[in-house]
N, C-alpha and C positions, 0 to 999 in steps of 0.2 A: 489537500491544501487549497483553500479557497473553493468556492462553489459557484457555478453559473447555472441559471435557469432562464429560459425564454419561452414565450408563448404567443401564437397568433392563430386565431380561429374564432369559434362561436361561443366559447365559454367565457365566464368572467375571468379575465387574465390574473387579477390579484389573487383569487382563491387558488388557482393552479400554481402560481409563483410561490406563495407562502408555503403551500404543501410541499412543493419541490425543494424549497430551502430547508425545510425540516428534514426531508429525506437525506439532505447533504450535510446535516450537522455533524456527522461522524468525521468529516474531513478536517475539522478544526477551524475555528474562526473567532474574531473578536468584535466584529460589527456586521451589520446587515443593511441592505437597502433594496429599493424597488423603483423602477421608472415605468410609468404608464402613460399611454395616450388615451385620455378619457373620452367620454361621449361628446364632450364639447370641443374635441380636437386639441385640447391643451396637453402639452408634454410636462408631466409633473414627476419630480424626484423626491422620494421620502427615504430617509435613512437614519439609523440610530446606532450608537455604540452598544455592545453587549449582545444578547441573544436574539434569535428571531422573535421571540415573545416580546422583547422590548420594542422591536420594529412594529409589531402588531398593535401594541399599546399606543405607539406614536401615531399610527395611522387611523385610530379610532374615529377621529373627527375630520378625516381628510376625504377628498373625493377619490374613491378607488374604483370608479366605474371604467368600462372599456374592455376591449377584447384583444389587446396587444400590449405586451410589456416584457421587460427584462428584469432580472433580480440577481442578487449576489451576496455571498457571505465572504468576508475579507479576513485574511490571515496576514497581519502587517508585515510588510517588507520595507517600503519607502514611506516614512512618516508614521508617527505613533498611532495607536488605536484610538479613534475618535470618530465622531459623526462627520466632522469636517473631512476626514481622509477616507471615509467609507465610500463605497461605490453604490449606485452609478455616479458618474461625474458628467456634469454639463460641459459643453463647449462655451466659449465666451458669450455668444449671442443666445445661449440656451435653446438653440435650434436642434442640437444633437445631444444625445445622452449615451454613455458607453459603460459597459462593464468589462473587466479584464482580469484574467488569471495570468500569472507569469511575471517576468522581470524584464524591463527595457533597459539594456546596459548603457546605451548612449543617450539616455533621457536628459542628462545635465547639459550636454552640448546642444541638443534640440531646444531645450527650454531656454537657454541663454539667447539663441537666435530668435526664437519667437517673442521673447521679452523686448528685444531690440526692434521688432516689427510692431510693438504695441500691444501684444497679447498680455492680459492680466490673468494671473493664476489665483485660484481660491483654495488650493490644497498643497500638500507636500508630496504628492504621489507621482509616480512615473506614468500612471494610467491617464491622469489629466493631461499630461504632455502628449500622449498619443491622440486623445480626442481633439485637443486644440490643434494639433498638427493636421489632422484630417480636415477640420473646418478651414484652416488656413489654406490648404491646398485647394479646397472647393472654391473658395472665393478668389484666390490669386489666379487660378487657372480656369475658373468658370466651368467646372465639371460636376458631374453628378456624384452622389455619395459613393457608389460602387467604384467609380474611377479613382476618387480621392483615397479610398481605403487601399486600392491596388498600389497607387503611387506612394502612399505612406509606408506600405510594406517593404518597399524598396529602400526606404530610409532607416527605419527603426532596426536596431540590432538587439536580439534577445529572444526570449521565449514568450509566447502569448496565445491566449484564446480570447477573442473579443466578440462582443455583440453590440451593435449600434442601432439606436432608434433615431428617426428623423421626423420632427414635428410636421414638416410640410409634405411628408409622404407617409401617412399614418398606417398604411396597410402593408408595410414592408420592414423586415429586419435583415440587416447585413451582418454576417458573422464570419470570422476567419480564424485560422489557427497556425501556429508553428511551435512544435515542441511542447505543446500543452494540450491535453485532451479536449475534444469537443465532439459531441454526438447530436445528430439531428433526428428527431422522431417524426415519423410520417403517419398521420392519422386520416380520418375522413374529414376533408375540408378543414384541416388544422395541422399546425406544425409545432414541434416542441424543440427546445435547445437545452442541453445540459452538459455538465462536466463528465458525467457517466450516466448509464442507463437507469439508475435507481429512481429518479424523479419522473421517468417516462413510462415505466412499465404498467402503471395503473391505467394509462390511456391508450397505449399502443405497444405492440411488440415489434414493429417495423422501424428499423433505425439505419442510418448512414453514418459511418465513422469517417470524419474528415481526415485526410492526410495532410502532411505538412505543406504550408503555403497554399492550401485550398481555401476558397471563399464560398460560403453558402448564401444564396439569396432566397429568402422565403417570403412569399408574396401571396396575399389573399386572392383566391381563385385561380391560382396558377400552380404549375408543377414545380417541384423543387429544382433549383438551378445551382449547379456546382461548377465553378471556374477556378483557375489559378491566377496568380498576380500578373501573369503575362497575357491574360484574357483568353486563354484556351479553354474551350468548353469541355467538361469532363462528364463521364457517365459512371459514377460510383455504384457499386453493388449495394442493394438494400438487403440488410441482414435481419433474420428473425432472432430476437433476444430470448435466450433460454433462462428467463429470470421471472419468478413469481412474486406477487406482492407479499405472500406469507414469509418469503425468504428474507425480506428487509423490514420485518416487524418482529417485536420481541417475543411473541408467542407465549405470554404468561410469565416470562422471566423478568426479574427486576432490572437487568441490564443486558445489552447485546453481548457483552463479553462473557457473561456466564452462560448465556444461550449458546454461544459459539463454542465454548469449552465442552458443553454437553452434546453438541452436534457432532463432535469428532468421530465417534464410532461409525455413524451413518455416512459421514463425509468421506472417510477413508475407504469404505466399501465402494462408494461412487467413484473415487479416485482409481481403484483397482478394477472396477467393472469393465469388462471388454478387453482388458489387458492381461489379467491372469485367467488362464483357461479354467473351464468348469471343473475339470478334474484336478486342478491345482498342480499340474505337471509342467506348465510352461508359462512364460510371460512373453507377450507379443507387443512390441512398440513399433508403430508405423514408421517413426523417425529412423529407427535402427534398420528397418527393412529397406526404406527408400534411399537412405544415405549410408548404407553399410560400409562402402569403401572409405568414405571420408571419416567416419567415426571409429572404425576398427583399426585403420592404419594411422591414425593421428599419433604424432610423436609425443604430444603433450596436451594436457587439458588445463585451462585457466578458468577458474570460476570467479565471476565478478558480481558483487552484490552489495547491499547496504543493510545495516541493522539486523533485524531478525533473520532476513534472507541470507546474510553473511554467515550467521551462526549455522543455518541449515547447510550452507556451502562447506563449512569446516567438517561437518559429519559426512557430506558427500564426498569430500576429498578422501577420507579414510575408507569409505566403502568402495570407491572406484579403484583406489590403489590396492586394497586388499583383494578384490575379486577380479579386476581386469589387469592388474600389474602394469599400469601406465602412470607416469608421474603426473601429479595434479598440484597446481598452485591455487591458492585462494587470495583474492585481492579485494580490498575495499574499492568499489568502482570509482569513488571520488578521488582516490589517490592514483589509481591505475591511469585515469585519463590525463593526468598532469605530469607523469613522471617519465615520459618518453619510453614506454615499455618495449621490451624485445618481444615481439609477436609477429607472426606471419604465416605463410603457407605451411601446412602440416600441423598447425595448432588448431585446436577446437576451443572456442571460448563459450562457456556456459554462463548465460546471464540469468540470474534468479531475481524475480520481482513479483510480489503479490499483485500489485495494480497494473504492472506492465507499463507504467508511465514514469517510473523513478528517473529523474533527470540525469543524475550521475551515471546510473546504469545504462540508460539509453545513449548517452554520450560515449561511454566506454565501448558499447556495441558498435557505434559508428566508427570509432577510432580503429578497432580491431578489424572491422570489415574493410576499411581502406587499406590496411596493411596486408590483406590477403587471408586472414583467418577464417575458418568456418564457424558460423555462429549458431548456437543452439539455445533456445529460450525455454525457461521453466517459469510459467506465469499462471495466474488464476483468471484474470480478466480477459475474456474472449474478445478479439478484435482490437485490443489495445496496441499501443505503439510499438513495444518491444517485440511481440510476436510478428507484427507486420515487418519489422526490420530484420528478422533473423532468417537463416536458411531453412531451419526446421526447429522442432522442439516438442515439448509436452505441456499440455494444460493440466493443472492439478485438480480441476473440477470440484472444489470444495464449496462452491457457492459464494455469495457475497459476504464479505467480512466487513461489518459495520464498526465494531469496536476498534479504537485506534491501536490498542495493544494487540499485536497479532498473536493468534492461538492456533486456530484450525489451519491457517495458511502455512504455519511453520511445520506442523505434522504432515500436512499434504505435500509440502516440498521434500521433506525427509522420505516420505513414502515413494514419491516419484524417483527420487535419486537412488533409493534402494533398488527399485525395479530396473532402473537404467544400469546401475552398477553390475548387477548379476546377469542381466541380458547381454551387456557389453562383454563381460567376462566369458560367457558361453560363446558368443560370436568369435572371440579371439582364442578360444580354446584354453583359457587360463584358469577356469574354475572347475573343480571336480563335480561330477554329476550329483554325488551325494550331498555335497555342500549347497549346490544350486537348489535341489529340492528341499533341503532342510530349511534354507532361508525363505524360500517361496511359501512353503507350508506354514512357516512361522509367521510370515507377513500376513497370510490369509486369516490367521487367528487373532491378529492384533486388535481389530475392532472389538471383539468380545472381551479381550483382556483389558482394554481401555474402560469398558463398561464396569468391570470389577474394580478398577481404580477409582472411578467416579462414585462408586458406592460409599467411598470414604469421605465424601464432600463434608458432611456434617461434622465429622471428627476433625477434619482439617480446619473447618471454620472455628471450632473451639480452640485448637492449637494457635490459630492465628491471633486470637484475642489477647493471648499472653505476650505477644511480641509487637503490639502497636506502639509501645513506649520507645522502641529501638530508633536510634538515629543512624546507625550503620549495620550493614549485614555483610557476611563473607559467604560466598558459595564455592564449594570445592568439588571437583570431579576428575576423573582419569579417563584416558582413551576417548571413546565416542561420547562419553558423558562429560568431558571437559567442556565442549560447546554447549551442552545442556546447562551447565553451571553458569556460563556466560549469559545464556538466554534467560535463566531464572532470575539472575541479577538485574538484567535489563527490564524484565516485567515488573519487578518491584520498584525500580527507579521510575519507570514511566507513569505508574498509576498511584503510587503511595507517596512519591517524593522522598523516599528514604534512600540515602546513599547506599549503594551496594556494589560489590566487586566480585567478579567470577575469576577463579584461579585454577590451574592445574594443581591438584592436591600436593604433588611433590615439590611444588615451588613455594609452598607455605613457609618453609624454613629459610627461604631466600629473601625474606623481608616482611610479608604480611603477618607472620606470628607475633611481630612486635605490637600488633594492634589488639591481640587477644586479651580480654579481661571479662569480668562478670557482666559487662554491658554490651558485649559483642556477640550477638547470635551468629552461629555458623550453621549453614545448611551443607551437609555432606552427603554426596551420592556414593554409597558404599555397597555396591552389589557384589554378589559371589562371582568372582572372576580370578584370573591369575594374579591380579593386583589387590585382592581383597585384604590380605594381611597388611599390606603397606598402608592402605586406607585406614584400617583399624588402628595402626600405629599413629597416623596423623590425628585421628579422633582422641586417642589417649593423651597426646601432647596438648590438644586444646582443652581437654578436661583438667589436665594438671595445672592449667593457668586460669581455671575457673570460668572458661568459656561455656556458653550454653549451646548444645548441639541438637539440631533437628536432622535426623538421619533418614534418608531414602534407602531402604534396604530390600533385599530379595525376600520373598515370602518364606517364612520359617527360620529366618536369621536368628541366631542365638547370642553371638558374641557382641556385635554392635548394640544390639537391643539392651544389653545389660548395662552399658555405660552412657548411652545417649540420653538426653533429657526427653526427647520426643522422637517417635519412630513411625514412619509411614511405609508400609509394605507395598511392594508391587509384585504381580505374578511372575513366575519364572518364564523366561522366553529366550530365544536365540540371542546371543551376545550382541550381534550386529543390529538387533532391533530394539535394544533397551532404551534408546533415546526417545522412541515413540511412547514409552510408558513413563519414564522418569520425568518427562516434561510436564505431564498432566498434574501431579501434586504441586509442582512449582508454580503452574498457572493459577491453581486454586488458592495456594498460599498467598501469592501476590494479590489476587482478587479480594480475598477476605480480609487481609490486613488493610488494604486501601478502603474497603467499605466500612470497616470498623473505625477508621479515621475520618469517615464522612467525605471521602474524596469522590469526584466524578470520574468513575473508572472508564466510561465510554468516551468522554471528551477531556482527557487530562490537559492541564495547562500547557500552553506553548507548543503543543504537538499537533501535527496534522497527519491524516491517515496515509496520504501519498505525497511524497516530497517531489513535486513537479518543477521546482526551481532550485537553484544552488543555494 
């Protein structure tokens, strides 16, 4: 959600900034802009509604010289999408220009007070309020930009990552963050700013992750300076980014989403590498070794997550309860944080987030922490806010996920939760050795089995063409594949804009069956299991009402195959691991339906990759 890029150094800033904005397009946005201090020491702001390409076209006849600048892609919160509301925003005198990710909750009160003081506003955004406040403080108190930013941070309420340029000081950028990610890249006589590391890795692998209420001052010819709003000098650790340029490029695929679907076999190998022993006899998780007492003796686990991560959490609940015999609750983080939950000492809260920056999940973590719970993170983005806020956790290590609709992060999360569930069960003495080894060996085989599922891509593409007409879809599953039905429906909604609902198959007769007719395609996950006959009965009921059925079945299935309209087989595997296979054809189905409809699958409308504000 929204993208920030900044540069100060010896290169042409505009080129670096535009390239950085394109690297951040996956986050979702509706307008883009850039501010530059050019060779004539003029501070210029150029912005346009639409894509980064529209901004480039707008800048064709503009002065884009200079070696310092900031740029932004905006996802509208306050004020409609327009060039007027796009970032960067000038202060009233046009001495300052600022970009901002986040939401300022008390912007209306501040704006009203500034208007009374004679400040005139040019946009409807909360961002302009922030930059106008900074300039007002500068002039009213006769202080420098850094001090004005510090004082403004004491006044504004909300989440933000900001970067400010000052015309009279062209060799400096002041940046700050609170509850919104901001990374500083450190190169040879140059600095970079970004919402995440993807725009930076082409130029440097040395980064500093700013913590909440930290301010970075980057200045030509000087070392990076980091302080807080109380003016305390800080000495943050410089991290080496484990991210290559190839990981954030399409690599010959038409879309990032398809590339990431096909990356899953290798990603899951990486996820398990160093954790599953070479002889596949044990799984070792450092979190469970270092914090064995807290995790083994927990009276209850609470999983908090949003969207796809919540679906992974539903599978994790079943796995942990099955193998470790400890109660698990799964909560939407957005509801958990506002409902005065009963949580405290003896509870372990598992926070699941691909980006590690999800605002609601981070707030849920902070609430649970305050109440004395032990916090365990499951994240993909190394150094992000949630891992830094937790007591311990596990990175899923699936590499950057650029497509907005999550694919490999979901299977990575389920893989990590599976390893954790059996490791916890063993540590608690609740899982039999035979079961432990069976799941572990099955997990080790999953990457190869996913490759077999991916071999059906062309066939799934052909099936998908038949269903582009649909306006509604129903997805059905049982047990651990009920959350997969939810996830499959979400994928279709996200990228094709077709209304879809996931249901436990047994609930169909409690309402959804009323929707079944010849225009209602139904995706049924009907694997060989103790519930197979019941699912078969559900499918027969759908066919009796002329519904069209796409069935995900076990290899060699004979009964469902005879009555379903379309059948996609998955290889046989351990029952606990089936979500890792059944999710793959549903990802491909959604992808191909969306592409057949001509939709932008990597950047679906109204969506952002990471929801860093409420």
